[in-house]
C-alpha positions in Angstrom: -0.8 191.2 261.0 1.7 193.9 259.9 0.6 197.2 258.6 -0.4 197.5 254.9 -1.0 193.6 254.8 -4.0 191.8 253.9 -5.3 188.2 254.3 -5.4 185.8 251.4 -6.8 182.1 252.1 -7.7 179.1 250.2 -5.5 176.7 248.0 -6.2 178.5 244.6 -5.9 182.0 245.7 -2.6 181.5 247.5 -1.1 179.2 244.7 -2.1 181.7 241.9 -0.9 184.6 243.8 2.6 182.8 244.3 2.5 182.0 240.5 1.7 185.5 239.4 4.3 187.0 241.6 2.5 190.2 242.1 2.0 190.3 245.9 4.7 190.5 248.4 4.3 187.5 250.9 4.9 188.3 254.7 3.8 185.1 256.1 2.7 181.8 254.6 0.9 179.0 256.7 -0.2 175.7 255.9 -2.0 173.0 257.8 -0.4 170.0 255.8 -3.1 167.6 256.7 -5.8 169.9 255.2 -4.2 170.9 251.9 -3.9 167.4 250.4 -2.4 167.0 246.8 -1.6 170.7 246.3 0.7 170.9 249.4 3.6 170.0 247.3 2.9 172.4 244.5 2.5 175.3 247.1 5.7 174.3 248.9 7.5 174.3 245.4 6.1 177.8 244.3 7.0 179.2 247.7 10.5 177.9 247.6 11.1 179.3 244.0 10.0 182.8 245.5 12.2 182.3 248.6 9.3 182.3 250.8 9.3 180.2 254.1 6.4 178.2 254.6 5.3 177.8 258.4 3.2 174.7 259.6 0.0 175.7 261.4 -2.9 173.6 262.7 -6.4 173.9 261.1 -7.4 175.7 264.4 -4.7 178.2 264.2 -5.7 179.1 260.7 -9.4 179.4 261.6 -8.4 181.7 264.3 -6.4 183.9 261.9 -8.9 183.9 259.2 -12.1 184.0 261.3 -13.7 181.0 259.7 -12.8 177.4 258.6 -13.1 177.8 254.7 -9.5 178.3 254.5 -8.8 175.0 253.1 -5.5 174.9 255.3 -3.8 177.7 253.7 -3.5 181.3 254.7 -1.0 184.1 253.9 -0.5 187.7 254.9 0.2 189.6 251.6 0.6 193.0 250.5 -2.2 195.0 249.2 -3.9 194.1 245.7 -1.8 195.5 242.7 -4.3 197.7 240.9 -3.4 198.6 237.2 -3.9 201.9 235.6 -6.6 202.4 233.1 -4.2 203.6 230.2 -2.1 200.2 230.9 -5.1 198.2 230.3 -6.2 200.0 227.1 -2.5 199.7 225.8 -2.4 195.9 226.5 -5.3 195.4 224.0 -3.1 197.2 221.3 -5.5 197.8 218.3 -8.6 196.0 219.8 -8.8 196.2 223.7 -11.8 194.1 225.3 -12.4 195.6 228.7 -15.2 195.0 231.4 -16.7 197.8 233.2 -18.7 196.9 236.5 -21.2 199.4 237.5 -21.6 198.6 241.4 -21.2 195.0 241.5 -21.1 194.7 245.3 -21.2 191.0 245.9 -17.7 189.5 246.3 -19.0 186.1 244.9 -20.3 187.7 241.9 -17.2 189.7 241.3 -15.0 186.8 241.7 -17.0 184.7 239.3 -16.9 187.5 236.6 -13.2 187.8 237.1 -12.6 184.1 236.6 -14.8 184.4 233.2 -13.0 187.5 232.1 -9.6 185.7 232.4 -10.8 182.7 230.6 -12.4 184.8 227.9 -9.2 186.9 227.2 -10.2 190.3 228.5 -7.3 192.8 228.9 -8.8 194.3 232.1 -11.8 195.2 234.5 -12.8 198.5 235.7 -14.4 198.9 239.0 -15.7 202.1 240.7 -14.0 203.2 243.9 -17.2 203.3 245.9 -20.1 200.8 246.0 -18.1 198.0 244.5 -16.8 194.7 245.8 -13.0 195.1 246.3 -10.5 192.5 245.3 -10.6 190.9 248.8 -9.6 187.4 250.0 -13.3 186.3 249.3 -13.4 187.6 245.8 -10.1 185.9 245.0 -11.5 182.6 246.5 -14.6 182.9 244.4 -12.5 183.5 241.3 -10.5 180.3 242.1 -7.4 182.6 242.2 -8.0 184.2 238.7 -8.1 187.6 240.5 -4.4 187.3 241.2 -3.6 187.5 237.4 -6.3 190.0 236.4 -5.6 193.6 235.5 -8.2 195.6 237.6 -8.4 199.4 237.7 -10.2 201.2 240.4 -11.6 204.7 239.2 -13.5 207.5 241.0 -16.0 208.1 238.4 -17.4 205.7 235.7 -19.0 208.1 233.7 -15.7 209.9 233.1 -13.9 206.6 232.6 -16.3 205.7 229.9 -15.6 209.1 228.2 -12.0 208.2 228.4 -12.5 204.8 226.9 -14.5 206.4 223.9 -11.8 208.9 223.3 -9.4 205.9 223.0 -11.5 204.4 220.2 -13.6 201.7 222.1 -17.2 201.3 221.7 -19.3 201.0 224.9 -21.8 198.3 225.2 -24.3 198.3 228.2 -26.0 195.2 229.4 -29.7 195.5 230.2 -32.8 193.2 230.1 -34.4 196.0 228.4 -31.9 196.4 225.7 -32.9 196.7 222.2 -29.7 195.7 220.5 -29.5 192.1 219.4 -26.7 190.4 221.3 -25.9 187.6 218.7 -26.6 190.1 215.8 -24.4 193.1 216.7 -20.9 193.4 215.7 -18.7 193.0 218.9 -15.4 192.0 217.4 -13.7 195.4 217.5 -12.3 197.5 220.3 -15.1 197.1 223.1 -16.0 197.7 226.7 -18.9 195.8 228.3 -20.7 197.6 231.1 -22.3 195.2 233.4 -24.9 196.7 236.0 -25.3 195.9 239.8 -27.0 192.9 241.0 -30.2 194.7 242.1 -30.7 197.7 239.9 -28.6 197.1 236.9 -27.0 200.0 235.1 -27.3 203.5 236.6 -29.2 206.0 234.4 -26.1 208.2 233.9 -23.8 205.2 233.2 -26.3 203.7 230.7 -26.8 207.3 229.0 -23.0 207.1 228.2 -23.4 203.7 226.4 -23.3 203.7 222.6 -26.0 200.8 222.7 -27.5 198.5 225.2 -27.5 194.8 224.7 -30.0 192.3 226.1 -29.3 188.5 226.7 -32.3 186.7 225.0 -34.3 184.5 227.4 -37.6 182.7 227.8 -39.6 181.6 230.8 -41.0 183.4 233.9 -37.7 184.3 235.5 -37.2 188.1 235.1 -33.3 188.3 234.7 -30.1 186.3 234.9 -27.7 186.6 237.7 -25.0 189.5 237.0 -22.2 187.0 236.8 -24.0 184.5 234.4 -25.3 187.4 232.2 -21.7 188.8 232.2 -20.5 185.4 231.2 -22.8 185.1 228.4 -21.9 188.6 227.0 -18.1 187.9 227.3 -18.3 184.7 225.6 -20.3 186.0 222.6 -17.5 188.8 222.3 -14.8 186.2 222.6 -16.6 184.0 219.7 -16.9 187.0 217.3 -13.1 188.0 218.0 -11.7 184.6 217.4 -14.0 184.3 214.2 -12.8 187.6 213.2 -9.1 186.7 213.6 -9.8 183.3 211.8 -11.3 185.3 208.7 -9.2 185.6 205.6 
């Protein structure tokens, strides 16, 4: 594989990368007998972009990828196109809706969160440079290709980034099972950044300190907490519900 390229595999990630048009494709290989009904779609998207499709056997793709979960599709593509924080804030105009991930390290959780974020209308996602799942092929697969459309900013310091978001007029709502703020009673319809903590330890103390308030997802039963991606989904859709209601109000 050429320098400065990375793998992308799976039907949805490759198709959505072609559709998004944000990645340079160096090589695109299909095992036609494995792709099924999506084959013609990928061929058509590639043709529109002027990308030559090479036919490969499933065994050849497994050798390139290192496993057999490629669904008969593999591409060598350019690096993930990160966005700048100021671009994400500007995209929200008067009411940005941004997700801040504090050390989500599991690519499957990251991918699932990105998929929900795209469906819930977020303007962008912020991840730290260290101790965070990167926008990898595995994360793109877990997101069903949604990562290829998402605007993700990678920042060196989350605390400083939260200060920047506050200076830009956003309220900062952290998520923690010990939170005192009522998720369903809080006004989340304005400019907002949701901060979701890592899978094991949740929000780090310094990050939590910079939040304006801490929300908890109500729950009953003996289980201690929700999975990070599930909790994020509940929170994002409550914000989505309130924003839709606010826009529909006279």
